[in-house]
C-alpha positions as CSV (number, residue, x, y, z in Angstrom):
1,M,0.0,0.0,0.0
2,T,1.4,3.4,-1.0
3,E,1.0,6.6,1.0
4,A,-1.3,7.9,-1.7
5,S,-3.7,5.0,-1.1
6,R,-4.0,5.9,2.6
7,S,-5.4,9.4,1.8
8,S,-9.1,10.1,2.1
9,L,-9.6,11.1,-1.5
10,W,-8.1,7.8,-2.7
11,R,-10.1,5.7,-0.3
12,E,-13.3,7.5,-1.2
13,A,-12.8,6.9,-4.9
14,F,-11.0,3.5,-5.0
15,A,-11.4,1.5,-1.8
16,P,-13.3,-1.8,-2.1
17,R,-16.9,-1.9,-0.9
18,E,-19.5,-4.5,-0.5
19,D,-21.9,-5.3,-3.3
20,D,-20.1,-2.8,-5.6
21,P,-21.7,-2.8,-9.0
22,H,-18.6,-0.9,-10.4
23,E,-16.0,-3.1,-8.9
24,K,-14.4,-4.0,-12.2
25,P,-14.0,-0.5,-13.6
26,R,-12.8,0.7,-10.2
27,K,-10.1,-2.0,-10.1
28,R,-9.1,-1.2,-13.7
29,L,-8.5,2.5,-12.8
30,V,-6.5,1.6,-9.7
31,G,-4.4,-1.0,-11.6
32,S,-3.6,1.4,-14.4
33,L,-2.8,4.2,-12.0
34,E,-0.5,2.0,-9.9
35,R,1.4,0.8,-13.0
36,M,1.7,4.4,-14.2
37,R,3.1,5.3,-10.8
38,E,5.8,2.6,-11.1
39,N,6.8,3.9,-14.6
40,V,7.0,7.5,-13.5
41,A,8.8,6.7,-10.3
42,T,11.5,5.1,-12.3
43,L,11.7,8.0,-14.9
44,I,12.0,10.7,-12.3
45,T,15.0,9.2,-10.6
46,T,16.9,11.1,-13.4
47,I,15.8,14.5,-12.2
48,P,18.6,15.2,-9.7
49,A,21.2,14.7,-12.4
50,D,19.6,17.2,-14.7
51,C,18.2,19.7,-12.2
52,K,20.9,19.8,-9.5
53,D,19.9,21.6,-6.3
54,L,16.1,21.1,-6.6
55,T,14.3,20.1,-3.5
56,V,13.0,16.5,-3.4
57,H,11.0,15.7,-6.5
58,D,10.8,11.9,-6.1
59,V,7.8,9.6,-5.7
60,T,7.4,10.5,-2.0
61,H,6.5,14.1,-3.1
62,L,4.0,12.7,-5.6
63,D,2.4,10.4,-3.0
64,A,2.3,13.3,-0.5
65,L,0.2,15.4,-2.9
66,W,-2.7,13.0,-2.3
67,E,-2.4,13.8,1.4
68,M,-2.2,17.5,0.7
69,A,-5.2,17.4,-1.6
70,S,-7.2,15.4,0.9
71,L,-6.5,18.0,3.7
72,I,-7.4,20.9,1.4
73,A,-10.6,19.2,0.0
74,G,-11.9,18.0,3.3
75,P,-14.5,15.2,3.8
76,K,-17.3,16.8,1.7
77,Y,-15.3,17.3,-1.6
78,A,-15.5,13.9,-3.1
79,L,-14.1,12.9,-6.4
80,N,-15.7,10.1,-8.5
81,P,-13.2,7.4,-9.5
82,A,-12.6,8.9,-13.0
83,E,-11.8,12.3,-11.5
84,A,-9.5,10.6,-8.9
85,F,-7.8,8.8,-11.7
86,V,-7.2,12.0,-13.6
87,L,-5.9,13.7,-10.5
88,G,-3.6,10.8,-9.9
89,G,-2.2,10.9,-13.4
90,A,-1.7,14.7,-13.3
91,I,0.1,14.4,-10.0
92,L,2.4,11.9,-11.4
93,L,3.2,13.9,-14.5
94,H,3.2,17.6,-13.4
95,D,6.9,17.7,-12.6
96,A,8.0,14.5,-14.4
97,A,9.6,16.4,-17.3
98,L,12.3,18.0,-15.1
99,S,14.9,15.7,-16.8
100,A,16.0,15.2,-20.4
101,A,14.8,11.6,-20.2
102,A,11.2,12.9,-20.3
103,F,11.8,14.0,-23.8
104,Q,11.8,11.3,-26.4
105,G,14.8,12.8,-28.1
106,G,16.6,13.5,-24.9
107,L,19.2,16.3,-24.7
108,D,19.3,16.6,-28.5
109,E,15.5,17.4,-28.5
110,L,16.0,20.0,-25.9
111,K,18.8,21.6,-27.9
112,R,16.4,22.0,-30.9
113,T,13.9,24.1,-28.9
114,Q,13.7,27.9,-29.0
115,E,14.0,28.0,-25.2
116,W,17.5,26.3,-25.5
117,Q,18.5,28.8,-28.2
118,D,17.5,31.8,-26.1
119,L,18.7,30.7,-22.7
120,A,22.0,29.3,-24.0
121,A,22.7,32.5,-25.9
122,A,21.9,34.6,-22.8
123,S,24.2,32.4,-20.6
124,L,27.0,32.7,-23.1
125,R,26.7,36.5,-23.3
126,Q,26.8,36.7,-19.5
127,Q,30.2,35.0,-19.7
128,N,31.4,37.3,-22.6
129,I,31.3,34.3,-25.0
130,E,30.0,34.9,-28.5
131,P,26.7,33.0,-28.9
132,T,27.6,31.2,-32.2
133,L,25.5,28.3,-33.4
134,E,28.3,25.9,-32.3
135,A,28.6,27.5,-28.9
136,I,24.9,27.3,-28.3
137,Q,24.7,23.6,-29.3
138,S,27.9,22.7,-27.4
139,P,28.3,25.2,-24.5
140,P,31.2,25.0,-22.1
141,A,30.8,22.2,-19.5
142,D,30.5,24.7,-16.7
143,L,27.5,26.3,-18.4
144,L,25.8,23.1,-19.8
145,G,24.1,22.1,-16.5
146,Q,22.9,25.6,-15.8
147,I,21.4,25.9,-19.3
148,K,19.8,22.5,-19.1
149,F,18.2,23.3,-15.7
150,S,16.8,26.6,-17.0
151,V,15.4,25.0,-20.2
152,L,13.8,22.1,-18.2
153,R,12.2,24.5,-15.8
154,A,10.8,26.5,-18.7
155,L,9.5,23.5,-20.6
156,H,8.5,20.8,-18.0
157,A,4.9,21.8,-17.6
158,Q,4.3,22.0,-21.4
159,Q,6.0,18.6,-21.8
160,A,3.9,17.1,-19.1
161,E,0.9,17.6,-21.3
162,R,2.3,15.1,-23.8
163,M,3.7,12.5,-21.5
164,S,0.5,10.5,-20.9
165,S,-0.1,10.0,-24.6
166,V,3.4,9.6,-26.2
167,A,5.5,6.5,-26.3
168,W,9.2,5.8,-25.8
169,S,10.7,3.3,-28.2
170,L,13.0,0.4,-27.3
171,S,15.8,-0.7,-29.7
172,N,13.6,-3.6,-30.8
173,G,10.8,-1.2,-31.8
174,E,8.5,-1.9,-28.9
175,Q,6.5,1.1,-27.7
176,I,6.4,1.9,-24.0
177,Y,3.7,4.2,-22.5
178,L,3.6,5.6,-19.0
179,L,-0.2,5.1,-19.1
180,D,-0.3,1.6,-20.6
181,D,-4.1,1.0,-20.7
182,T,-5.0,2.0,-24.3
183,E,-8.7,2.6,-23.6
184,L,-8.0,4.8,-20.6
185,R,-5.2,6.6,-22.4
186,Q,-7.6,7.4,-25.3
187,A,-10.3,8.6,-22.9
188,F,-8.2,10.5,-20.4
189,G,-4.6,10.9,-21.7
190,A,-5.2,14.4,-23.1
191,V,-7.3,15.4,-20.0
192,I,-4.5,14.3,-17.6
193,G,-2.0,16.2,-19.8
194,R,-4.0,19.4,-19.7
195,V,-4.5,19.3,-16.0
196,A,-0.8,18.5,-15.4
197,H,0.2,21.4,-17.7
198,S,-2.2,23.8,-16.0
199,H,-0.2,23.9,-12.8
200,H,2.0,26.5,-14.4
201,W,-0.9,28.5,-16.0
202,D,-2.3,31.7,-14.7
203,I,-5.6,31.0,-12.9
204,E,-7.5,32.9,-15.6
205,R,-6.3,30.5,-18.2
206,V,-7.4,27.6,-16.1
207,A,-10.9,29.1,-15.9
208,E,-11.0,29.9,-19.7
209,T,-9.4,26.7,-21.1
210,L,-10.4,23.8,-19.0
211,L,-13.8,22.1,-19.0
212,D,-16.3,21.0,-16.4
213,N,-18.0,18.0,-18.0
214,I,-15.7,15.5,-19.7
215,G,-17.3,12.2,-20.6
216,A,-16.4,9.0,-18.8
217,G,-15.1,7.2,-21.9
218,T,-16.5,3.8,-23.0
219,V,-15.2,1.5,-20.3
220,L,-16.5,3.3,-17.2
221,P,-20.0,4.1,-15.8
222,A,-21.6,7.0,-17.7
223,D,-22.0,9.2,-14.6
224,W,-18.2,9.2,-13.8
225,C,-17.8,12.5,-15.6
226,V,-14.7,14.7,-15.0
227,S,-14.4,18.3,-14.1
228,E,-10.9,19.5,-15.3
229,R,-11.2,22.8,-13.5
230,K,-12.0,21.2,-10.2
231,I,-9.0,18.8,-10.4
232,A,-6.6,21.4,-11.7
233,C,-7.4,23.7,-8.8
234,L,-6.9,20.9,-6.4
235,L,-3.6,19.9,-7.9
236,R,-2.1,23.4,-7.9
237,C,-3.2,24.0,-4.3
238,A,-1.8,20.7,-3.1
239,D,1.5,21.2,-4.9
240,A,1.8,24.7,-3.4
241,A,1.0,23.3,0.1
242,H,3.6,20.6,0.0
243,I,6.6,22.6,1.2
244,D,7.6,20.9,4.4
245,R,10.8,19.3,5.5
246,R,10.1,16.0,3.7
247,R,11.1,17.9,0.5
248,A,14.3,19.2,2.1
249,P,15.5,16.6,4.6
250,T,18.3,17.7,6.8
251,I,20.8,15.0,5.8
252,L,20.3,15.6,2.1
253,Y,20.5,19.3,2.7
254,A,23.9,18.9,4.4
255,A,25.2,16.4,1.8
256,T,24.2,18.2,-1.4
257,R,24.9,21.8,-0.2
258,P,22.6,23.6,-2.7
259,S,23.7,27.0,-3.8
260,G,22.1,30.4,-4.7
261,I,18.3,30.6,-4.7
262,S,18.1,26.8,-4.2
263,D,19.8,27.2,-0.9
264,V,17.1,29.7,0.2
265,H,14.4,27.2,-0.8
266,W,16.1,24.3,1.0
267,G,16.7,26.4,4.1
268,A,13.1,27.5,4.3
269,Q,11.5,24.2,3.7
270,N,13.9,22.4,6.1
271,K,12.3,24.4,8.9
272,I,8.6,23.6,8.1
273,Q,6.8,20.7,9.8
274,Q,4.2,18.7,7.8
275,A,0.6,19.9,8.0
276,C,-1.5,18.7,10.9
277,S,-4.5,16.6,9.9
278,G,-5.9,16.1,13.4
279,W,-7.5,19.5,14.0
């Protein structure tokens, strides 16, 4: 059992119940979400190498967002199972693109983006280096990490929108999806992506772009409709609320010695206790 499955929102949506007429679709959603969690948990182990000095962005953070969302929502803000599935998928993907591995073309794909061109050129100029095409594509080693970090921060939310629908290819041609259930991916892949992307939008864009009545697809009960706006607001509030010491543990803070603005974030979060749920 994961920490996510202990949260009230998860239990309300997915916990087994007696004489459940929707036991099969409920189990299908849970199974798909748990497999997606395993895939994403593996993928995001690459984040620290590409975004050095970030506070903890591993699967413990993703699981904790269920806890945060449950505290914020309270006992009378239930999600139906399809909405909980979309929330879970968006939680898994919202920061998953903070590494080059989240892009099918890896670092080469990043270097083809306009963001790389602009940020690399700016970094080179700051060091009094002429931003030639060659220098932008192959910057000095001491600038490469800084540029990659900046580009990933700029692009990760946008890339999150694609990640539930695109495939990674093995050398034998096999296609690997983070969300491996084809029917659920067709029904909710784009929805999960939009909600994940929206955590970096202005709130006005959330209101204008997202929808309140997405159909349940063809393999779920018809009344399990999805409100993108509701889930998007819950995700962004939960993500903002999870700033306690679990994301900046003392031993890791001491061992990694983050610098600059990252040190400020680590130092602040290292002092914050987790939210109290017993009030």
